[in-house]
PAKOLMAR-637758 format. One record per atom (N, C-alpha, C, O): atom name; z, x negated, y negated; chain. Coordinates in steps of 0.1 Angstrom, whole numbers. Example, Ala and Ser with C-alpha at 12.3 -4.5 7.8 and 13.67 -1.06 7.14 Angstrom:
% residues 2
site atome = N	zz = 78	xx = -132	yy = 57	chaine = A
site atome = CA	zz = 78	xx = -123	yy = 45	chaine = A
site atome = C	zz = 78	xx = -132	yy = 33	chaine = A
site atome = O	zz = 85	xx = -142	yy = 33	chaine = A
site atome = N	zz = 71	xx = -128	yy = 22	chaine = A
site atome = CA	zz = 71	xx = -137	yy = 11	chaine = A
site atome = C	zz = 79	xx = -129	yy = 0	chaine = A
site atome = O	zz = 80	xx = -134	yy = -11	chaine = A
% end
This chain:
% residues 71
site atome = N	zz = -1	xx = -9	yy = 10	chaine = A
site atome = CA	zz = 2	xx = -2	yy = 1	chaine = A
site atome = C	zz = -4	xx = -7	yy = -15	chaine = A
site atome = O	zz = -5	xx = -20	yy = -13	chaine = A
site atome = N	zz = -6	xx = -5	yy = -24	chaine = A
site atome = CA	zz = -9	xx = -15	yy = -33	chaine = A
site atome = C	zz = 3	xx = -7	yy = -44	chaine = A
site atome = O	zz = 3	xx = -12	yy = -56	chaine = A
site atome = N	zz = 11	xx = 2	yy = -44	chaine = A
site atome = CA	zz = 22	xx = 4	yy = -51	chaine = A
site atome = C	zz = 35	xx = 5	yy = -47	chaine = A
site atome = O	zz = 35	xx = 9	yy = -35	chaine = A
site atome = N	zz = 47	xx = 2	yy = -51	chaine = A
site atome = CA	zz = 61	xx = 5	yy = -43	chaine = A
site atome = C	zz = 69	xx = 11	yy = -52	chaine = A
site atome = O	zz = 64	xx = 17	yy = -62	chaine = A
site atome = N	zz = 83	xx = 10	yy = -49	chaine = A
site atome = CA	zz = 91	xx = 19	yy = -54	chaine = A
site atome = C	zz = 96	xx = 12	yy = -68	chaine = A
site atome = O	zz = 97	xx = 0	yy = -70	chaine = A
site atome = N	zz = 98	xx = 21	yy = -78	chaine = A
site atome = CA	zz = 100	xx = 16	yy = -93	chaine = A
site atome = C	zz = 86	xx = 11	yy = -102	chaine = A
site atome = O	zz = 87	xx = 5	yy = -112	chaine = A
site atome = N	zz = 75	xx = 16	yy = -96	chaine = A
site atome = CA	zz = 62	xx = 10	yy = -105	chaine = A
site atome = C	zz = 59	xx = 23	yy = -112	chaine = A
site atome = O	zz = 60	xx = 35	yy = -107	chaine = A
site atome = N	zz = 54	xx = 20	yy = -125	chaine = A
site atome = CA	zz = 51	xx = 31	yy = -132	chaine = A
site atome = C	zz = 37	xx = 34	yy = -128	chaine = A
site atome = O	zz = 29	xx = 25	yy = -130	chaine = A
site atome = N	zz = 32	xx = 45	yy = -124	chaine = A
site atome = CA	zz = 19	xx = 50	yy = -122	chaine = A
site atome = C	zz = 13	xx = 61	yy = -130	chaine = A
site atome = O	zz = 20	xx = 69	yy = -136	chaine = A
site atome = N	zz = -2	xx = 62	yy = -130	chaine = A
site atome = CA	zz = -8	xx = 75	yy = -133	chaine = A
site atome = C	zz = -15	xx = 80	yy = -123	chaine = A
site atome = O	zz = -20	xx = 72	yy = -115	chaine = A
site atome = N	zz = -17	xx = 93	yy = -123	chaine = A
site atome = CA	zz = -23	xx = 101	yy = -112	chaine = A
site atome = C	zz = -38	xx = 98	yy = -114	chaine = A
site atome = O	zz = -41	xx = 100	yy = -126	chaine = A
site atome = N	zz = -47	xx = 94	yy = -107	chaine = A
site atome = CA	zz = -62	xx = 94	yy = -107	chaine = A
site atome = C	zz = -71	xx = 107	yy = -107	chaine = A
site atome = O	zz = -80	xx = 111	yy = -114	chaine = A
site atome = N	zz = -64	xx = 113	yy = -96	chaine = A
site atome = CA	zz = -71	xx = 127	yy = -93	chaine = A
site atome = C	zz = -63	xx = 139	yy = -87	chaine = A
site atome = O	zz = -51	xx = 138	yy = -85	chaine = A
site atome = N	zz = -68	xx = 150	yy = -85	chaine = A
site atome = CA	zz = -61	xx = 160	yy = -81	chaine = A
site atome = C	zz = -54	xx = 169	yy = -92	chaine = A
site atome = O	zz = -55	xx = 165	yy = -104	chaine = A
site atome = N	zz = -47	xx = 181	yy = -90	chaine = A
site atome = CA	zz = -42	xx = 189	yy = -99	chaine = A
site atome = C	zz = -31	xx = 184	yy = -110	chaine = A
site atome = O	zz = -28	xx = 191	yy = -120	chaine = A
site atome = N	zz = -27	xx = 173	yy = -109	chaine = A
site atome = CA	zz = -18	xx = 165	yy = -117	chaine = A
site atome = C	zz = -23	xx = 152	yy = -125	chaine = A
site atome = O	zz = -16	xx = 144	yy = -132	chaine = A
site atome = N	zz = -38	xx = 153	yy = -123	chaine = A
site atome = CA	zz = -47	xx = 143	yy = -130	chaine = A
site atome = C	zz = -41	xx = 140	yy = -144	chaine = A
site atome = O	zz = -39	xx = 149	yy = -152	chaine = A
site atome = N	zz = -38	xx = 128	yy = -145	chaine = A
site atome = CA	zz = -33	xx = 124	yy = -160	chaine = A
site atome = C	zz = -18	xx = 120	yy = -160	chaine = A
site atome = O	zz = -14	xx = 112	yy = -168	chaine = A
site atome = N	zz = -11	xx = 126	yy = -152	chaine = A
site atome = CA	zz = 2	xx = 124	yy = -155	chaine = A
site atome = C	zz = 5	xx = 112	yy = -150	chaine = A
site atome = O	zz = -2	xx = 105	yy = -142	chaine = A
site atome = N	zz = 17	xx = 109	yy = -159	chaine = A
site atome = CA	zz = 23	xx = 95	yy = -153	chaine = A
site atome = C	zz = 38	xx = 97	yy = -150	chaine = A
site atome = O	zz = 44	xx = 107	yy = -151	chaine = A
site atome = N	zz = 42	xx = 85	yy = -146	chaine = A
site atome = CA	zz = 57	xx = 85	yy = -140	chaine = A
site atome = C	zz = 59	xx = 76	yy = -130	chaine = A
site atome = O	zz = 49	xx = 69	yy = -125	chaine = A
site atome = N	zz = 71	xx = 74	yy = -126	chaine = A
site atome = CA	zz = 79	xx = 62	yy = -121	chaine = A
site atome = C	zz = 81	xx = 66	yy = -103	chaine = A
site atome = O	zz = 88	xx = 76	yy = -100	chaine = A
site atome = N	zz = 77	xx = 58	yy = -95	chaine = A
site atome = CA	zz = 79	xx = 60	yy = -81	chaine = A
site atome = C	zz = 94	xx = 59	yy = -79	chaine = A
site atome = O	zz = 100	xx = 49	yy = -82	chaine = A
site atome = N	zz = 100	xx = 72	yy = -71	chaine = A
site atome = CA	zz = 113	xx = 73	yy = -69	chaine = A
site atome = C	zz = 114	xx = 65	yy = -52	chaine = A
site atome = O	zz = 123	xx = 58	yy = -49	chaine = A
site atome = N	zz = 103	xx = 68	yy = -44	chaine = A
site atome = CA	zz = 105	xx = 66	yy = -30	chaine = A
site atome = C	zz = 92	xx = 66	yy = -23	chaine = A
site atome = O	zz = 85	xx = 77	yy = -24	chaine = A
site atome = N	zz = 86	xx = 57	yy = -16	chaine = A
site atome = CA	zz = 74	xx = 53	yy = -9	chaine = A
site atome = C	zz = 77	xx = 55	yy = 5	chaine = A
site atome = O	zz = 87	xx = 50	yy = 11	chaine = A
site atome = N	zz = 67	xx = 63	yy = 11	chaine = A
site atome = CA	zz = 66	xx = 60	yy = 23	chaine = A
site atome = C	zz = 49	xx = 55	yy = 29	chaine = A
site atome = O	zz = 38	xx = 61	yy = 28	chaine = A
site atome = N	zz = 54	xx = 39	yy = 36	chaine = A
site atome = CA	zz = 41	xx = 32	yy = 41	chaine = A
site atome = C	zz = 35	xx = 35	yy = 49	chaine = A
site atome = O	zz = 23	xx = 33	yy = 49	chaine = A
site atome = N	zz = 42	xx = 44	yy = 61	chaine = A
site atome = CA	zz = 36	xx = 47	yy = 71	chaine = A
site atome = C	zz = 29	xx = 60	yy = 71	chaine = A
site atome = O	zz = 22	xx = 64	yy = 81	chaine = A
site atome = N	zz = 30	xx = 67	yy = 63	chaine = A
site atome = CA	zz = 22	xx = 81	yy = 56	chaine = A
site atome = C	zz = 15	xx = 76	yy = 46	chaine = A
site atome = O	zz = 5	xx = 83	yy = 42	chaine = A
site atome = N	zz = 16	xx = 66	yy = 40	chaine = A
site atome = CA	zz = 9	xx = 62	yy = 30	chaine = A
site atome = C	zz = 7	xx = 71	yy = 17	chaine = A
site atome = O	zz = -3	xx = 72	yy = 10	chaine = A
site atome = N	zz = 22	xx = 76	yy = 14	chaine = A
site atome = CA	zz = 24	xx = 85	yy = 4	chaine = A
site atome = C	zz = 37	xx = 83	yy = -5	chaine = A
site atome = O	zz = 48	xx = 80	yy = 0	chaine = A
site atome = N	zz = 35	xx = 86	yy = -20	chaine = A
site atome = CA	zz = 47	xx = 83	yy = -30	chaine = A
site atome = C	zz = 53	xx = 95	yy = -33	chaine = A
site atome = O	zz = 48	xx = 106	yy = -30	chaine = A
site atome = N	zz = 63	xx = 94	yy = -39	chaine = A
site atome = CA	zz = 70	xx = 102	yy = -44	chaine = A
site atome = C	zz = 74	xx = 102	yy = -60	chaine = A
site atome = O	zz = 84	xx = 95	yy = -63	chaine = A
site atome = N	zz = 68	xx = 108	yy = -68	chaine = A
site atome = CA	zz = 68	xx = 107	yy = -81	chaine = A
site atome = C	zz = 75	xx = 115	yy = -92	chaine = A
site atome = O	zz = 70	xx = 127	yy = -92	chaine = A
site atome = N	zz = 84	xx = 113	yy = -100	chaine = A
site atome = CA	zz = 91	xx = 119	yy = -110	chaine = A
site atome = C	zz = 82	xx = 126	yy = -115	chaine = A
site atome = O	zz = 71	xx = 120	yy = -118	chaine = A
site atome = N	zz = 83	xx = 143	yy = -119	chaine = A
site atome = CA	zz = 77	xx = 152	yy = -125	chaine = A
site atome = C	zz = 62	xx = 154	yy = -120	chaine = A
site atome = O	zz = 55	xx = 161	yy = -128	chaine = A
site atome = N	zz = 57	xx = 149	yy = -110	chaine = A
site atome = CA	zz = 42	xx = 152	yy = -105	chaine = A
site atome = C	zz = 43	xx = 159	yy = -91	chaine = A
site atome = O	zz = 51	xx = 156	yy = -82	chaine = A
site atome = N	zz = 35	xx = 167	yy = -89	chaine = A
site atome = CA	zz = 34	xx = 175	yy = -77	chaine = A
site atome = C	zz = 46	xx = 183	yy = -73	chaine = A
site atome = O	zz = 50	xx = 183	yy = -62	chaine = A
site atome = N	zz = 50	xx = 191	yy = -84	chaine = A
site atome = CA	zz = 63	xx = 198	yy = -81	chaine = A
site atome = C	zz = 58	xx = 209	yy = -74	chaine = A
site atome = O	zz = 49	xx = 216	yy = -78	chaine = A
site atome = N	zz = 67	xx = 212	yy = -62	chaine = A
site atome = CA	zz = 66	xx = 224	yy = -54	chaine = A
site atome = C	zz = 75	xx = 234	yy = -58	chaine = A
site atome = O	zz = 85	xx = 229	yy = -64	chaine = A
site atome = N	zz = 74	xx = 250	yy = -57	chaine = A
site atome = CA	zz = 88	xx = 258	yy = -60	chaine = A
site atome = C	zz = 90	xx = 262	yy = -43	chaine = A
site atome = O	zz = 81	xx = 265	yy = -35	chaine = A
site atome = N	zz = 103	xx = 261	yy = -41	chaine = A
site atome = CA	zz = 105	xx = 266	yy = -30	chaine = A
site atome = C	zz = 119	xx = 278	yy = -32	chaine = A
site atome = O	zz = 130	xx = 277	yy = -38	chaine = A
site atome = N	zz = 114	xx = 288	yy = -25	chaine = A
site atome = CA	zz = 126	xx = 302	yy = -24	chaine = A
site atome = C	zz = 134	xx = 302	yy = -14	chaine = A
site atome = O	zz = 131	xx = 301	yy = -1	chaine = A
site atome = N	zz = 147	xx = 302	yy = -24	chaine = A
site atome = CA	zz = 159	xx = 301	yy = -13	chaine = A
site atome = C	zz = 165	xx = 317	yy = -10	chaine = A
site atome = O	zz = 166	xx = 325	yy = -19	chaine = A
site atome = N	zz = 167	xx = 319	yy = 2	chaine = A
site atome = CA	zz = 177	xx = 330	yy = 4	chaine = A
site atome = C	zz = 192	xx = 328	yy = -1	chaine = A
site atome = O	zz = 197	xx = 317	yy = -1	chaine = A
site atome = N	zz = 197	xx = 340	yy = -4	chaine = A
site atome = CA	zz = 211	xx = 339	yy = -9	chaine = A
site atome = C	zz = 221	xx = 333	yy = 1	chaine = A
site atome = O	zz = 221	xx = 338	yy = 13	chaine = A
site atome = N	zz = 231	xx = 323	yy = -3	chaine = A
site atome = CA	zz = 238	xx = 320	yy = 11	chaine = A
site atome = C	zz = 251	xx = 331	yy = 16	chaine = A
site atome = O	zz = 258	xx = 331	yy = 26	chaine = A
site atome = N	zz = 252	xx = 339	yy = 6	chaine = A
site atome = CA	zz = 266	xx = 349	yy = 8	chaine = A
site atome = C	zz = 259	xx = 362	yy = 8	chaine = A
site atome = O	zz = 250	xx = 364	yy = 0	chaine = A
site atome = N	zz = 263	xx = 373	yy = 18	chaine = A
site atome = CA	zz = 258	xx = 384	yy = 14	chaine = A
site atome = C	zz = 260	xx = 389	yy = 1	chaine = A
site atome = O	zz = 270	xx = 384	yy = -5	chaine = A
site atome = N	zz = 254	xx = 396	yy = -5	chaine = A
site atome = CA	zz = 255	xx = 404	yy = -20	chaine = A
site atome = C	zz = 251	xx = 391	yy = -30	chaine = A
site atome = O	zz = 250	xx = 393	yy = -42	chaine = A
site atome = N	zz = 249	xx = 379	yy = -25	chaine = A
site atome = CA	zz = 247	xx = 370	yy = -34	chaine = A
site atome = C	zz = 231	xx = 367	yy = -39	chaine = A
site atome = O	zz = 223	xx = 375	yy = -34	chaine = A
site atome = N	zz = 227	xx = 358	yy = -48	chaine = A
site atome = CA	zz = 216	xx = 358	yy = -56	chaine = A
site atome = C	zz = 206	xx = 347	yy = -50	chaine = A
site atome = O	zz = 211	xx = 336	yy = -50	chaine = A
site atome = N	zz = 195	xx = 349	yy = -45	chaine = A
site atome = CA	zz = 185	xx = 340	yy = -43	chaine = A
site atome = C	zz = 180	xx = 332	yy = -54	chaine = A
site atome = O	zz = 182	xx = 335	yy = -66	chaine = A
site atome = N	zz = 174	xx = 322	yy = -52	chaine = A
site atome = CA	zz = 169	xx = 309	yy = -62	chaine = A
site atome = C	zz = 155	xx = 305	yy = -62	chaine = A
site atome = O	zz = 149	xx = 306	yy = -51	chaine = A
site atome = N	zz = 148	xx = 300	yy = -69	chaine = A
site atome = CA	zz = 138	xx = 295	yy = -70	chaine = A
site atome = C	zz = 143	xx = 278	yy = -75	chaine = A
site atome = O	zz = 151	xx = 276	yy = -85	chaine = A
site atome = N	zz = 137	xx = 266	yy = -65	chaine = A
site atome = CA	zz = 140	xx = 254	yy = -66	chaine = A
site atome = C	zz = 128	xx = 248	yy = -66	chaine = A
site atome = O	zz = 119	xx = 249	yy = -57	chaine = A
site atome = N	zz = 126	xx = 239	yy = -79	chaine = A
site atome = CA	zz = 116	xx = 232	yy = -77	chaine = A
site atome = C	zz = 118	xx = 217	yy = -73	chaine = A
site atome = O	zz = 129	xx = 211	yy = -75	chaine = A
site atome = N	zz = 110	xx = 213	yy = -70	chaine = A
site atome = CA	zz = 113	xx = 195	yy = -63	chaine = A
site atome = C	zz = 100	xx = 191	yy = -62	chaine = A
site atome = O	zz = 91	xx = 198	yy = -58	chaine = A
site atome = N	zz = 97	xx = 178	yy = -65	chaine = A
site atome = CA	zz = 86	xx = 170	yy = -59	chaine = A
site atome = C	zz = 83	xx = 170	yy = -46	chaine = A
site atome = O	zz = 91	xx = 171	yy = -36	chaine = A
site atome = N	zz = 69	xx = 167	yy = -44	chaine = A
site atome = CA	zz = 66	xx = 163	yy = -31	chaine = A
site atome = C	zz = 56	xx = 152	yy = -27	chaine = A
site atome = O	zz = 45	xx = 152	yy = -33	chaine = A
site atome = N	zz = 58	xx = 144	yy = -19	chaine = A
site atome = CA	zz = 50	xx = 131	yy = -21	chaine = A
site atome = C	zz = 35	xx = 135	yy = -21	chaine = A
site atome = O	zz = 31	xx = 144	yy = -14	chaine = A
site atome = N	zz = 28	xx = 127	yy = -28	chaine = A
site atome = CA	zz = 12	xx = 125	yy = -33	chaine = A
site atome = C	zz = 6	xx = 111	yy = -23	chaine = A
site atome = O	zz = 13	xx = 101	yy = -21	chaine = A
site atome = N	zz = -5	xx = 114	yy = -20	chaine = A
site atome = CA	zz = -9	xx = 101	yy = -14	chaine = A
site atome = C	zz = -10	xx = 89	yy = -23	chaine = A
site atome = O	zz = -12	xx = 91	yy = -35	chaine = A
site atome = N	zz = -9	xx = 81	yy = -18	chaine = A
site atome = CA	zz = -11	xx = 67	yy = -27	chaine = A
site atome = C	zz = -23	xx = 61	yy = -31	chaine = A
site atome = O	zz = -23	xx = 52	yy = -39	chaine = A
site atome = N	zz = -34	xx = 65	yy = -25	chaine = A
site atome = CA	zz = -46	xx = 63	yy = -29	chaine = A
site atome = C	zz = -51	xx = 71	yy = -43	chaine = A
site atome = O	zz = -62	xx = 69	yy = -48	chaine = A
site atome = N	zz = -42	xx = 81	yy = -47	chaine = A
site atome = CA	zz = -48	xx = 93	yy = -58	chaine = A
site atome = C	zz = -36	xx = 86	yy = -70	chaine = A
site atome = O	zz = -32	xx = 93	yy = -79	chaine = A
site atome = N	zz = -32	xx = 75	yy = -69	chaine = A
site atome = CA	zz = -25	xx = 67	yy = -82	chaine = A
site atome = C	zz = -29	xx = 55	yy = -83	chaine = A
site atome = O	zz = -36	xx = 50	yy = -74	chaine = A
site atome = N	zz = -25	xx = 48	yy = -96	chaine = A
site atome = CA	zz = -28	xx = 38	yy = -103	chaine = A
site atome = C	zz = -20	xx = 30	yy = -108	chaine = A
site atome = O	zz = -12	xx = 37	yy = -115	chaine = A
site atome = N	zz = -18	xx = 18	yy = -110	chaine = A
site atome = CA	zz = -5	xx = 12	yy = -118	chaine = A
site atome = C	zz = -7	xx = 8	yy = -132	chaine = A
site atome = O	zz = -16	xx = 0	yy = -136	chaine = A
site atome = N	zz = 1	xx = 14	yy = -139	chaine = A
site atome = CA	zz = 0	xx = 11	yy = -152	chaine = A
site atome = C	zz = 3	xx = -3	yy = -159	chaine = A
site atome = O	zz = 2	xx = -4	yy = -171	chaine = A
% end
């Protein structure tokens, strides 16, 4: 992989093209990286207790390392 943890990168393709951020985690076996504020996915959670409220959690998901470039 041409990037590693704590590198500042910019996304060159995909829905988040042009966004930049810092790599927080790298997955070299899968050739993916996790970047702050990029590729945010929404996950709906059920209520933990009866009568409680559910919630929507936003969290980043990994993006392919070939879609990023070092700044």
